[in-house]
Backbone as CSV, one residue per row, in Angstrom:
resi,resn,N_x,N_y,N_z,CA_x,CA_y,CA_z,C_x,C_y,C_z
1,MET,198.696,226.666,110.291,197.628,226.240,109.407,196.287,226.506,110.092
2,ASN,195.337,227.022,109.339,194.002,227.271,109.856,193.158,226.017,109.659
3,THR,193.056,225.190,110.696,192.359,223.911,110.572,190.850,224.096,110.404
4,ILE,190.285,225.142,111.011,188.852,225.390,110.853,188.544,225.732,109.402
5,GLY,189.361,226.597,108.813,189.173,226.966,107.409,189.360,225.785,106.478
6,LYS,190.338,224.952,106.772,190.593,223.772,105.940,189.411,222.811,106.015
7,GLY,188.891,222.610,107.212,187.725,221.745,107.386,186.508,222.286,106.650
8,TYR,186.301,223.593,106.729,185.182,224.213,106.023,185.314,223.993,104.517
9,ARG,186.506,224.159,103.979,186.720,223.978,102.536,186.441,222.541,102.107
10,VAL,186.827,221.564,102.931,186.579,220.161,102.600,185.078,219.864,102.656
11,GLU,184.374,220.391,103.661,182.929,220.198,103.750,182.227,220.827,102.548
12,LYS,182.658,222.010,102.142,182.069,222.687,100.988,182.343,221.893,99.713
13,ARG,183.550,221.383,99.559,183.898,220.568,98.386,182.994,219.326,98.327
14,CYS,182.788,218.693,99.464,181.909,217.526,99.550,180.488,217.906,99.121
15,ALA,179.959,218.990,99.688,178.607,219.441,99.356,178.496,219.797,97.878
16,ASP,179.481,220.484,97.340,179.465,220.856,95.921,179.480,219.623,95.015
17,ASP,180.281,218.613,95.372,180.326,217.376,94.589,178.964,216.681,94.588
18,LEU,178.308,216.655,95.737,176.993,216.019,95.833,175.925,216.812,95.079
19,LYS,175.973,218.132,95.162,175.030,218.964,94.401,175.168,218.697,92.906
20,ALA,176.399,218.553,92.440,176.646,218.281,91.021,176.055,216.934,90.593
21,GLN,175.872,216.022,91.548,175.285,214.706,91.270,173.763,214.715,91.438
22,GLY,173.190,215.889,91.768,171.739,216.010,91.869,171.163,215.848,93.265
23,TYR,171.987,215.894,94.291,171.504,215.766,95.662,171.075,217.130,96.216
24,LEU,170.108,217.102,97.125,169.781,218.266,97.944,170.642,218.166,99.193
25,ILE,171.212,219.277,99.642,172.235,219.254,100.682,171.807,220.036,101.920
26,TRP,172.142,219.496,103.089,172.128,220.243,104.352,173.542,220.130,104.893
27,LYS,174.172,221.271,105.165,175.544,221.297,105.657,175.563,221.944,107.036
28,THR,176.485,221.534,107.875,176.576,222.074,109.226,176.846,223.565,109.212
29,VAL,176.424,224.196,110.292,176.621,225.626,110.464,177.501,225.823,111.690
30,ARG,178.441,226.713,111.596,179.312,226.992,112.732,178.988,228.365,113.292
31,VAL,178.880,228.422,114.610,178.598,229.679,115.279,179.603,229.849,116.406
32,ALA,180.508,230.802,116.277,181.474,231.164,117.315,182.000,229.970,118.105
33,TYR,182.842,229.175,117.474,183.533,228.052,118.111,182.618,226.908,118.516
34,CYS,181.457,226.839,117.933,180.534,225.739,118.211,180.078,225.177,116.875
35,LYS,180.076,223.884,116.728,179.567,223.334,115.492,178.371,222.451,115.773
36,LEU,177.455,222.453,114.857,176.192,221.765,115.040,176.101,220.558,114.122
37,ASP,177.005,219.614,114.273,176.979,218.404,113.453,175.763,217.564,113.813
38,LEU,175.197,216.915,112.814,174.069,216.042,113.043,174.531,214.818,113.823
39,PHE,173.919,214.534,114.935,174.284,213.443,115.852,175.701,213.601,116.389
40,GLY,176.274,214.792,116.265,177.646,215.015,116.702,178.667,214.326,115.817
41,LEU,178.242,213.848,114.640,179.122,213.078,113.765,179.184,213.563,112.328
42,PHE,178.078,213.996,111.778,177.999,214.199,110.334,178.005,215.674,109.962
43,ASP,178.795,215.993,108.923,178.927,217.363,108.440,177.943,217.686,107.326
44,VAL,177.608,216.696,106.526,176.755,216.908,105.361,175.681,215.819,105.336
45,VAL,174.445,216.237,105.066,173.351,215.297,104.838,172.850,215.564,103.428
46,ALA,172.720,214.507,102.626,172.324,214.660,101.228,171.115,213.784,100.931
47,LEU,170.114,214.392,100.319,168.890,213.690,99.924,168.901,213.546,98.415
48,HIS,168.760,212.325,97.935,168.804,212.085,96.495,167.417,212.262,95.888
49,GLY,167.372,212.994,94.794,166.180,213.155,93.959,164.864,213.179,94.697
50,GLN,164.077,212.163,94.506,162.749,212.073,95.097,162.767,211.372,96.458
51,GLY,163.920,211.345,97.103,164.019,210.760,98.436,164.304,209.274,98.425
52,GLU,164.914,208.768,97.330,165.229,207.345,97.280,166.164,206.929,98.402
53,HIS,167.130,207.783,98.715,168.029,207.488,99.830,168.629,208.780,100.378
54,VAL,169.112,208.666,101.604,169.730,209.791,102.303,171.154,209.387,102.685
55,LEU,172.104,210.284,102.445,173.493,210.043,102.823,173.845,210.907,104.025
56,PHE,174.457,210.316,105.033,175.021,211.039,106.162,176.535,210.964,105.991
57,ILE,177.186,212.121,105.856,178.606,212.125,105.504,179.422,212.918,106.516
58,GLN,180.507,212.307,106.987,181.528,212.981,107.778,182.667,213.290,106.820
59,ALA,182.951,214.578,106.611,184.027,214.986,105.700,185.279,215.259,106.526
60,LYS,186.375,214.630,106.145,187.640,214.770,106.866,188.758,215.115,105.891
61,THR,189.882,215.557,106.442,191.056,215.856,105.647,192.189,214.922,106.051
62,ASN,192.663,214.115,105.123,193.852,213.261,105.241,193.749,212.070,106.180
63,ARG,193.027,212.147,107.272,192.985,210.999,108.195,191.708,211.023,109.026
64,VAL,191.389,209.863,109.592,190.232,209.730,110.468,190.660,208.919,111.674
65,ASP,190.309,209.397,112.864,190.666,208.641,114.070,189.697,207.472,114.262
66,ASN,190.151,206.454,114.954,189.347,205.251,115.166,188.101,205.514,115.993
67,GLU,188.149,206.475,116.900,186.969,206.802,117.715,185.823,207.270,116.815
68,THR,186.119,208.106,115.839,185.088,208.582,114.914,184.527,207.418,114.117
69,ARG,185.385,206.550,113.608,184.915,205.375,112.858,184.013,204.502,113.722
70,ASP,184.412,204.262,114.971,183.623,203.420,115.878,182.266,204.044,116.188
71,ARG,182.237,205.357,116.399,180.973,206.046,116.686,180.025,205.978,115.493
72,ILE,180.556,206.129,114.285,179.721,206.051,113.088,179.223,204.623,112.886
73,ARG,180.083,203.634,113.094,179.677,202.225,112.984,178.541,201.906,113.957
74,ALA,178.617,202.418,115.173,177.659,202.081,116.224,176.305,202.770,116.047
75,LEU,176.246,203.861,115.303,174.997,204.606,115.144,174.022,203.835,114.271
76,ARG,172.820,203.631,114.777,171.788,202.941,114.012,170.970,203.979,113.256
77,ILE,170.763,203.727,111.969,169.975,204.647,111.153,168.910,203.843,110.402
78,PRO,167.839,204.519,109.949,166.751,203.808,109.261,167.166,203.245,107.899
79,ALA,166.374,202.322,107.400,166.583,201.789,106.057,166.487,202.924,105.050
80,GLY,167.253,202.842,103.999,167.257,203.890,102.985,168.261,204.992,103.267
81,CYS,168.957,204.884,104.401,169.981,205.860,104.761,171.348,205.174,104.719
82,GLN,172.363,205.947,104.423,173.720,205.412,104.366,174.666,206.313,105.149
83,LYS,175.652,205.688,105.807,176.675,206.428,106.560,177.982,206.345,105.790
84,TRP,178.629,207.497,105.605,179.876,207.575,104.857,180.881,208.443,105.588
85,ILE,182.143,208.147,105.370,183.225,209.075,105.700,183.926,209.373,104.386
86,TRP,183.979,210.654,104.030,184.708,211.096,102.847,185.984,211.757,103.337
87,ILE,187.116,211.220,102.936,188.417,211.740,103.370,189.089,212.391,102.165
88,TRP,189.366,213.685,102.272,190.053,214.398,101.199,191.550,214.229,101.407
89,LYS,192.180,213.492,100.522,193.629,213.296,100.569,194.269,214.378,99.696
90,ASP,195.152,215.169,100.290,195.811,216.242,99.548,196.462,215.701,98.286
91,ARG,196.226,216.388,97.192,196.798,216.083,95.882,196.325,214.753,95.287
92,ARG,195.384,214.073,95.939,194.897,212.804,95.394,193.386,212.759,95.224
93,GLY,192.648,213.492,96.024,191.188,213.485,95.910,190.519,212.688,97.022
94,TRP,189.277,212.316,96.783,188.456,211.648,97.802,188.788,210.170,97.963
95,VAL,188.787,209.741,99.217,188.735,208.326,99.578,187.435,208.190,100.360
96,LYS,186.542,207.326,99.890,185.218,207.219,100.489,185.059,205.881,101.191
97,GLU,184.608,205.944,102.463,184.394,204.737,103.263,182.900,204.631,103.576
98,PHE,182.318,203.488,103.263,180.889,203.233,103.515,180.754,202.367,104.752
99,TYR,179.758,202.681,105.594,179.507,201.901,106.816,178.080,201.402,106.817
100,GLU,177.927,200.105,107.000,176.593,199.472,107.075,175.907,199.852,108.358
């Protein structure tokens, strides 16, 4: 299984879903075995409409390790921003986890 390709497809699906809801999207870029995630955690950043809120999203496939959850929980972000993990479950769709 090509895990890099699968991850890219899940990130693209996440970005496409957010675009359909009217968000402006910034998605990570991969360059020769290096990925440039925001804060080393987030794959997609979405800005809603006139900037009412910003979503920081980690897109995963099927499961999330506890270390990633703990790192996202510990990260402090400004008011008006939200931290999410979107998990694509095969044949079932998105499971979305919100972190305060």
